[in-house]
C-alpha positions as CSV (number, residue, x, y, z in Angstrom):
1,X,-7.6,-12.6,-4.5
2,X,-11.0,-11.0,-5.7
3,X,-11.1,-12.7,-9.0
4,X,-9.7,-16.0,-7.5
5,X,-12.4,-16.1,-4.9
6,X,-15.1,-15.8,-7.6
7,X,-13.7,-18.3,-10.0
8,X,-13.4,-20.5,-7.5
9,X,-16.9,-20.0,-6.1
10,X,-18.3,-19.9,-9.6
11,X,-16.6,-23.5,-10.2
12,X,-18.5,-25.0,-7.2
13,X,-21.5,-23.7,-7.7
14,X,-21.3,-25.0,-11.3
15,X,-20.6,-28.6,-10.3
16,X,-23.2,-28.5,-7.9
17,X,-25.9,-27.6,-10.3
18,X,-24.6,-30.0,-12.5
19,X,-25.0,-32.7,-9.9
20,X,-28.2,-32.0,-8.7
21,X,-30.2,-30.7,-12.1
22,X,-29.2,-33.3,-14.3
23,X,-30.4,-36.4,-12.2
24,X,-33.8,-34.1,-11.3
25,X,-34.1,-33.4,-14.9
26,X,-33.6,-37.4,-15.8
27,X,-36.1,-37.9,-13.0
28,X,-38.8,-36.0,-14.2
29,X,-38.1,-37.4,-17.7
30,X,-39.1,-40.5,-16.3
31,X,-42.0,-39.5,-14.7
32,X,-43.6,-37.9,-17.8
33,X,-43.0,-41.3,-19.5
34,X,-44.4,-43.3,-16.6
35,X,-47.5,-40.7,-16.6
36,X,-48.3,-41.3,-20.3
37,X,-48.1,-45.0,-19.9
38,X,-50.2,-45.4,-17.0
39,X,-53.0,-43.4,-18.8
40,X,-52.5,-45.9,-21.5
41,X,-52.9,-48.7,-19.6
42,X,-56.1,-47.5,-17.9
43,X,-57.3,-47.0,-21.6
44,X,-56.7,-50.4,-22.3
45,X,-58.3,-51.9,-18.6
46,X,-61.5,-50.0,-19.9
47,X,-61.9,-52.8,-23.0
48,X,-61.3,-55.7,-21.1
49,X,-64.7,-56.3,-19.4
50,X,-66.3,-55.9,-22.9
51,X,-63.7,-58.7,-24.4
52,X,-64.1,-61.2,-21.4
53,X,-68.4,-61.2,-22.3
54,X,-68.3,-60.8,-26.1
55,X,-66.0,-60.7,-29.1
56,X,-68.8,-59.4,-31.6
57,X,-67.3,-56.5,-33.7
58,X,-70.1,-53.9,-33.2
59,X,-70.1,-54.4,-29.8
60,X,-66.0,-54.2,-29.4
61,X,-66.1,-51.2,-32.0
62,X,-68.6,-49.1,-30.0
63,X,-66.7,-50.2,-26.7
64,X,-63.2,-48.7,-28.6
65,X,-65.3,-45.7,-29.7
66,X,-66.3,-44.9,-26.1
67,X,-62.6,-44.3,-24.7
68,X,-60.4,-41.5,-25.4
69,X,-57.8,-43.3,-27.0
70,X,-60.0,-45.1,-29.6
71,X,-61.7,-41.7,-30.2
72,X,-58.3,-40.5,-31.1
73,X,-57.7,-43.4,-33.5
74,X,-54.9,-44.8,-30.9
75,X,-56.7,-48.0,-30.2
76,X,-56.5,-51.0,-31.6
77,X,-58.0,-54.9,-30.5
78,X,-56.7,-57.9,-31.9
79,X,-58.8,-60.8,-31.0
80,X,-57.6,-64.5,-32.4
81,X,-60.0,-66.8,-34.2
82,X,-61.8,-69.6,-32.1
83,X,-60.2,-72.1,-33.8
84,X,-63.4,-73.5,-35.4
85,X,-63.3,-74.4,-39.1
86,X,-64.3,-70.9,-40.7
87,X,-63.4,-68.4,-37.6
88,X,-60.7,-65.8,-38.5
89,X,-58.7,-63.2,-36.5
90,X,-60.7,-59.9,-35.6
91,X,-58.9,-56.4,-35.7
92,X,-60.6,-53.5,-34.7
93,X,-58.6,-50.2,-35.1
94,X,-55.3,-49.4,-36.9
95,X,-52.8,-51.8,-35.8
96,X,-49.2,-50.3,-35.4
97,X,-47.1,-53.0,-33.7
98,X,-45.3,-56.0,-35.2
99,X,-47.2,-59.2,-35.5
100,X,-44.0,-60.6,-33.9
101,X,-44.6,-58.5,-30.9
102,X,-48.1,-59.4,-30.5
103,X,-47.3,-63.0,-30.3
104,X,-44.7,-62.4,-27.8
105,X,-47.2,-60.4,-25.4
106,X,-49.4,-63.3,-25.9
107,X,-46.6,-66.0,-25.0
108,X,-45.5,-64.2,-22.1
109,X,-49.2,-63.2,-20.6
110,X,-48.2,-59.6,-19.5
111,X,-47.9,-56.3,-21.0
112,X,-45.4,-55.0,-22.8
113,X,-44.2,-51.7,-25.0
114,X,-43.6,-51.9,-28.7
115,X,-41.2,-49.0,-30.2
116,X,-43.2,-48.2,-33.4
117,X,-43.4,-45.1,-35.7
118,X,-43.9,-42.0,-34.1
119,X,-43.9,-43.0,-30.3
120,X,-44.7,-46.4,-28.6
121,X,-47.4,-49.0,-28.2
122,X,-48.6,-50.6,-25.2
123,X,-49.9,-54.2,-25.7
124,X,-52.1,-55.4,-22.7
125,X,-53.1,-59.1,-23.1
126,X,-56.8,-60.0,-22.2
127,X,-58.5,-63.2,-21.5
128,X,-61.7,-64.0,-23.5
129,X,-64.7,-66.5,-23.6
130,X,-63.0,-68.4,-26.1
131,X,-59.9,-69.2,-23.8
132,X,-57.5,-67.5,-26.3
133,X,-55.6,-64.2,-25.4
134,X,-56.6,-60.8,-27.1
135,X,-54.3,-58.2,-27.4
136,X,-55.4,-54.4,-26.4
137,X,-53.2,-51.9,-28.3
138,X,-52.8,-48.2,-27.2
139,X,-50.7,-45.9,-29.3
140,X,-48.6,-43.3,-27.1
141,X,-47.2,-40.9,-29.2
142,X,-43.5,-39.1,-28.6
143,X,-44.7,-36.1,-27.5
144,X,-46.9,-37.3,-24.7
145,X,-44.0,-39.4,-23.2
146,X,-41.7,-36.2,-23.0
147,X,-44.8,-34.0,-22.0
148,X,-43.4,-31.1,-19.8
149,X,-39.9,-32.3,-20.0
150,X,-38.3,-29.5,-21.7
151,X,-40.2,-26.7,-19.6
152,X,-39.0,-28.6,-16.7
153,X,-35.7,-28.5,-18.0
154,X,-35.6,-25.0,-18.8
155,X,-36.9,-24.3,-15.2
156,X,-34.0,-26.1,-14.1
157,X,-31.6,-24.5,-16.0
158,X,-32.9,-21.2,-15.0
159,X,-32.7,-21.7,-11.3
160,X,-29.2,-23.2,-12.0
161,X,-28.0,-20.0,-14.0
162,X,-29.8,-17.9,-10.9
163,X,-27.8,-20.0,-8.3
164,X,-24.4,-19.4,-10.3
165,X,-25.2,-15.5,-10.8
166,X,-25.9,-15.2,-7.0
167,X,-23.0,-17.2,-5.8
168,X,-20.6,-15.2,-7.6
169,X,-22.0,-12.0,-6.7
170,X,-22.0,-13.3,-3.1
171,X,-18.5,-14.2,-3.9
172,X,-17.5,-11.0,-5.4
173,X,-19.1,-9.2,-2.4
174,X,-17.1,-11.1,-0.1
175,X,-13.8,-10.4,-2.0
176,X,-14.4,-6.6,-1.9
177,X,-14.6,-7.3,2.0
178,X,-11.5,-9.1,2.1
179,X,-9.7,-6.6,-0.8
180,X,-10.6,-3.1,0.4
181,X,-8.8,-3.4,3.8
182,X,-6.1,-4.7,2.2
183,X,-5.9,-2.0,-0.4
184,X,-6.7,0.6,2.1
185,X,-3.3,-1.0,3.9
186,X,-1.1,-0.8,0.8
187,X,-2.1,2.8,0.2
188,X,-1.8,4.1,3.6
189,X,1.9,2.3,3.6
190,X,2.6,3.9,0.5
191,X,1.5,7.3,1.7
192,X,3.6,6.8,4.9
193,X,6.6,5.9,2.7
194,X,6.1,9.2,0.8
195,X,6.0,11.3,4.3
196,X,2.6,11.9,4.8
197,X,2.5,10.9,8.6
198,X,-0.9,11.3,9.1
199,X,-1.7,8.0,7.1
200,X,-3.6,5.6,9.4
201,X,-5.9,2.6,8.3
202,X,-9.3,2.0,9.9
203,X,-9.2,-1.3,12.1
204,X,-11.8,-3.3,10.2
205,X,-12.4,-6.4,7.8
206,X,-11.2,-10.0,8.8
207,X,-9.0,-10.9,12.1
208,X,-6.0,-11.0,10.4
209,X,-6.3,-7.4,8.5
210,X,-7.3,-6.0,11.7
211,X,-4.3,-6.9,13.1
212,X,-2.0,-5.5,10.3
213,X,-4.1,-2.6,10.6
214,X,-3.4,-2.2,14.4
215,X,0.4,-2.7,14.0
216,X,0.7,0.0,11.3
217,X,-1.4,2.5,13.0
218,X,1.0,2.0,16.2
219,X,4.0,2.0,13.7
220,X,3.0,5.1,12.3
221,X,2.4,7.1,16.0
222,X,5.6,6.0,16.7
223,X,7.1,7.2,13.8
224,X,5.8,10.5,14.1
225,X,6.0,10.8,17.7
226,X,10.1,10.1,17.3
227,X,10.1,12.8,14.4
228,X,7.9,15.0,16.9
229,X,10.2,14.9,19.5
230,X,13.4,15.3,17.0
231,X,11.8,18.3,16.0
232,X,11.0,19.5,19.2
233,X,14.2,19.1,20.7
234,X,16.2,21.3,17.7
235,X,13.4,23.9,17.7
236,X,13.6,24.0,21.8
237,X,17.4,24.1,21.4
238,X,17.6,26.8,18.8
239,X,15.0,29.2,20.3
240,X,17.3,28.9,23.5
241,X,20.4,30.0,21.9
242,X,18.0,32.8,19.8
243,X,16.7,34.8,22.6
244,X,20.4,35.4,24.4
245,X,21.6,36.2,20.9
246,X,19.2,38.8,20.7
247,X,20.3,40.5,24.2
248,X,24.3,39.7,22.7
249,X,23.5,41.6,19.6
250,X,21.8,44.7,21.5
251,X,24.9,44.8,23.7
252,X,27.1,44.3,20.8
253,X,25.8,47.5,19.2
254,X,26.5,49.4,22.4
255,X,30.3,48.8,21.9
256,X,31.0,51.6,19.9
257,X,33.3,52.0,16.9
258,X,36.3,49.8,16.3
259,X,37.9,46.7,14.7
260,X,36.9,44.7,17.5
261,X,33.2,46.1,17.9
262,X,32.8,45.2,14.3
263,X,34.1,41.8,14.4
264,X,32.0,41.0,17.6
265,X,29.0,42.5,15.7
266,X,29.6,40.4,12.6
267,X,30.1,37.2,14.4
268,X,27.3,37.8,16.5
269,X,25.1,38.3,13.2
270,X,26.5,35.2,11.7
271,X,25.7,33.4,14.4
272,X,22.0,34.6,14.2
273,X,21.9,33.4,10.6
274,X,23.2,30.0,11.7
275,X,20.5,29.7,14.4
276,X,17.8,31.2,11.8
277,X,19.0,28.4,9.4
278,X,18.5,25.2,12.4
279,X,15.4,27.0,13.0
280,X,13.6,27.3,9.4
281,X,15.2,23.8,8.7
282,X,13.7,22.1,12.1
283,X,10.2,23.7,11.0
284,X,10.2,22.8,7.2
285,X,10.9,19.2,8.0
286,X,7.5,19.4,10.5
287,X,5.9,16.1,9.9
288,X,2.8,16.5,7.9
289,X,-0.2,14.9,10.1
290,X,-3.7,15.0,9.2
291,X,-6.7,16.3,11.2
292,X,-6.8,18.9,13.9
293,X,-5.1,18.3,17.4
294,X,-7.1,16.1,19.7
295,X,-9.1,16.7,23.0
296,X,-6.8,18.3,25.4
297,X,-3.9,19.1,23.2
298,X,-2.6,22.8,22.9
299,X,-1.7,25.2,25.9
300,X,-2.8,27.9,27.7
301,X,-1.9,31.4,25.4
302,X,-2.6,33.7,29.0
303,X,0.3,31.4,30.8
304,X,2.8,31.3,27.7
305,X,2.4,35.1,27.0
306,X,3.0,36.0,31.0
307,X,6.2,33.5,30.9
308,X,7.5,35.0,27.6
309,X,7.0,38.5,28.9
310,X,8.8,38.1,31.9
311,X,12.0,37.4,29.8
312,X,11.6,39.8,27.2
313,X,10.4,42.8,30.5
314,X,14.3,42.4,31.8
315,X,15.8,43.3,28.5
316,X,12.9,46.0,27.8
317,X,13.6,47.7,31.4
318,X,17.4,47.8,30.2
319,X,16.3,49.9,27.0
320,X,13.9,52.3,28.9
321,X,10.8,50.8,27.1
322,X,7.2,50.7,28.4
323,X,5.7,47.8,28.4
324,X,1.9,46.7,28.5
325,X,0.3,43.6,29.1
326,X,-3.4,42.9,28.6
327,X,-6.1,40.0,28.3
328,X,-3.8,37.5,30.4
329,X,-5.7,37.4,33.7
330,X,-7.8,34.1,33.0
331,X,-6.7,31.1,30.7
332,X,-7.3,30.8,27.1
333,X,-6.8,27.3,25.8
334,X,-5.7,27.4,22.1
335,X,-4.9,24.2,19.7
336,X,-1.4,25.4,19.5
337,X,1.9,23.3,21.3
338,X,3.5,25.4,24.0
339,X,6.6,25.2,22.3
340,X,5.2,26.5,19.1
341,X,3.5,29.5,20.6
342,X,6.9,30.1,22.6
343,X,9.0,30.5,19.4
344,X,6.2,32.4,17.7
345,X,5.9,34.7,20.3
346,X,10.1,35.3,21.1
347,X,9.7,35.7,17.0
348,X,7.4,38.8,17.1
349,X,8.9,40.3,20.4
350,X,12.8,40.3,19.1
351,X,11.3,41.8,15.6
352,X,10.4,44.7,17.9
353,X,13.7,44.8,19.7
354,X,15.7,44.2,16.6
355,X,14.2,46.9,14.5
356,X,13.0,49.6,17.0
357,X,15.0,52.2,18.6
358,X,15.8,51.9,22.2
359,X,12.8,53.4,24.3
360,X,10.0,52.5,22.0
361,X,6.9,51.2,24.1
362,X,5.4,47.5,23.1
363,X,2.5,45.7,24.2
364,X,0.9,42.2,24.1
365,X,-2.8,41.8,24.1
366,X,-4.7,38.5,23.9
367,X,-8.3,38.7,22.9
368,X,-10.6,35.5,23.7
369,X,-13.6,36.0,21.3
370,X,-15.7,33.1,23.4
371,X,-18.0,30.4,21.8
372,X,-19.3,32.4,19.4
373,X,-16.3,33.4,17.2
374,X,-14.3,30.4,17.8
375,X,-11.1,32.3,17.8
376,X,-8.4,33.8,19.7
377,X,-6.5,37.1,18.8
378,X,-3.0,37.9,19.9
379,X,-1.4,41.5,19.4
380,X,1.8,42.4,19.5
381,X,2.1,46.2,18.8
382,X,4.9,48.9,19.2
383,X,5.5,52.8,18.6
384,X,8.4,52.3,16.1
385,X,8.4,53.3,12.4
386,X,6.3,50.9,11.1
387,X,6.6,48.4,8.2
388,X,6.4,50.2,4.9
389,X,5.5,46.7,2.7
390,X,3.6,44.2,5.0
391,X,2.7,41.9,2.3
392,X,6.2,41.6,1.4
393,X,7.6,41.2,5.0
394,X,5.0,38.5,4.8
395,X,6.2,36.7,1.8
396,X,9.8,37.2,2.9
397,X,11.6,33.9,3.3
398,X,15.2,33.7,5.1
399,X,17.2,33.7,2.0
400,X,20.0,34.8,4.6
401,X,20.8,38.1,1.8
402,X,19.3,40.8,3.8
403,X,20.9,42.5,6.6
404,X,18.6,42.8,9.8
405,X,15.7,40.9,8.7
406,X,15.5,37.4,7.4
407,X,11.8,37.2,7.5
408,X,11.9,34.2,9.3
409,X,10.4,35.1,12.7
410,X,7.1,36.2,10.9
411,X,7.4,32.7,8.8
412,X,7.0,31.0,12.0
413,X,4.2,33.0,13.4
414,X,2.4,32.4,10.0
415,X,3.1,28.4,10.3
416,X,1.6,28.7,13.7
417,X,-1.4,30.8,13.1
418,X,-2.2,28.7,10.0
419,X,-1.7,25.3,11.7
420,X,-5.1,25.8,13.2
421,X,-7.0,27.4,10.2
422,X,-6.4,30.9,11.2
423,X,-3.7,33.6,9.4
424,X,-1.6,36.5,10.3
425,X,-2.0,40.5,9.7
426,X,0.4,43.3,9.9
427,X,-1.1,46.7,9.9
428,X,-0.6,50.1,11.7
429,X,-0.9,50.0,15.5
430,X,-3.0,52.6,17.8
431,X,0.6,53.1,19.6
432,X,1.6,54.5,15.9
433,X,4.1,51.7,14.9
434,X,3.3,48.1,13.7
435,X,1.2,45.9,15.1
436,X,1.2,41.9,14.3
437,X,-2.0,40.1,14.5
438,X,-2.0,36.4,14.7
439,X,-5.8,34.7,14.5
440,X,-6.0,31.3,15.8
441,X,-9.0,29.2,15.1
442,X,-10.2,27.3,17.9
443,X,-12.4,24.7,15.8
444,X,-9.4,24.2,13.2
445,X,-11.6,25.3,10.2
446,X,-9.5,26.7,7.2
447,X,-9.4,30.5,6.4
448,X,-9.0,32.1,2.8
449,X,-6.5,34.0,1.6
450,X,-8.6,37.3,1.9
451,X,-9.3,36.5,5.8
452,X,-12.3,35.0,5.4
453,X,-13.6,31.9,7.2
454,X,-16.4,29.5,7.0
455,X,-18.4,29.2,9.9
456,X,-20.7,26.4,11.4
457,X,-23.2,27.1,9.3
458,X,-21.9,27.7,6.1
459,X,-22.0,31.6,6.3
460,X,-18.9,33.8,5.8
461,X,-17.6,35.8,8.8
462,X,-15.2,38.6,7.8
463,X,-12.8,40.0,10.2
464,X,-11.2,43.6,9.8
465,X,-7.7,43.9,8.2
466,X,-5.2,45.0,10.3
């Protein structure tokens, strides 16, 4: 479309230039010719008074020599004889016009132009005292007739070329203005088709393209919302199953020995693996949208922690575990959806109950770094035996081949932290066991693999490895 618009504009401008420049050039040529012959008429008229008084050769020669044309040897005077015996025709200067042209001018009695070698001759009839008609001939060279015409044509050609180039440039810019929104819309549609659900189109350009961009953005938002609702429904149902499954597994562990007890424990483990698979699948299919959460998005971390601890405290009381909760006495807003944070907390607390003996104490702490650090840290610590290889635990995925630990819980926790630009660290807690630290960035800036984060002023803030 862009080049089609340029070609159309080029053709229209070329036609306009030809329609105006050619007639204007012809007019300039006529004006130059009229100027040259008008000057010749003035030169011829200057001899008229002398011819009306005398036909003496010497006086006429002096009169001719005093004119500009005469001085340039471009003027001739043709005086016929008086008709008396012995009188002859008098010619002063070099004649260029043919005799028949002179006779025609005398007969007509008005000025005429005759084509001669090298230009034209103006023949001006003038009455003399003998009653005859003398002819004043002024030679006008071809170069004088076309004087300035070439320059005028070059100027007109330059103006025409400039107009064509300018129109092409304007058409190209207009084409870009039309093409860019359409190209962005096509690219966004391709991105959306490839699964990049954060693709959006700026609502700009002509009215029709703006309407198409608005419709596309609305459609993309609806697709993202539908997929998000589906994912959250699957994750919510899976979380609701997984938490009572943890309780069921712990109760099955106390059934003792026997075929029925073994079958019950095996069934519970199989069911846990199936639920883990559902959760993992739902999170791997999470829509990849672009940009940080909008204003007002997220949840109150303190409220979610208190809610989940209310649930797990009952099981902790049954197993004789001491529980400590800190840092949840005031609201702490984080850019994480409520179901996401609840799933991460359930994963960490479930790991405490799953991998530590009964009676092992644990604690949950929420540290709000405030506006200076722009971060929130959630710590889940226990007094258990700890993890021998924390890095391997973070890398391990849900392959379903490891008894008692699929690694899915930490994968869920890591996804939640990294969605904000934060990360997860595993270390030794002050209680002697494992400490899982979730670092959540409030401004959505990414962290490097080494736990470093770019600050607002370009500096690097290092965080202590747990």
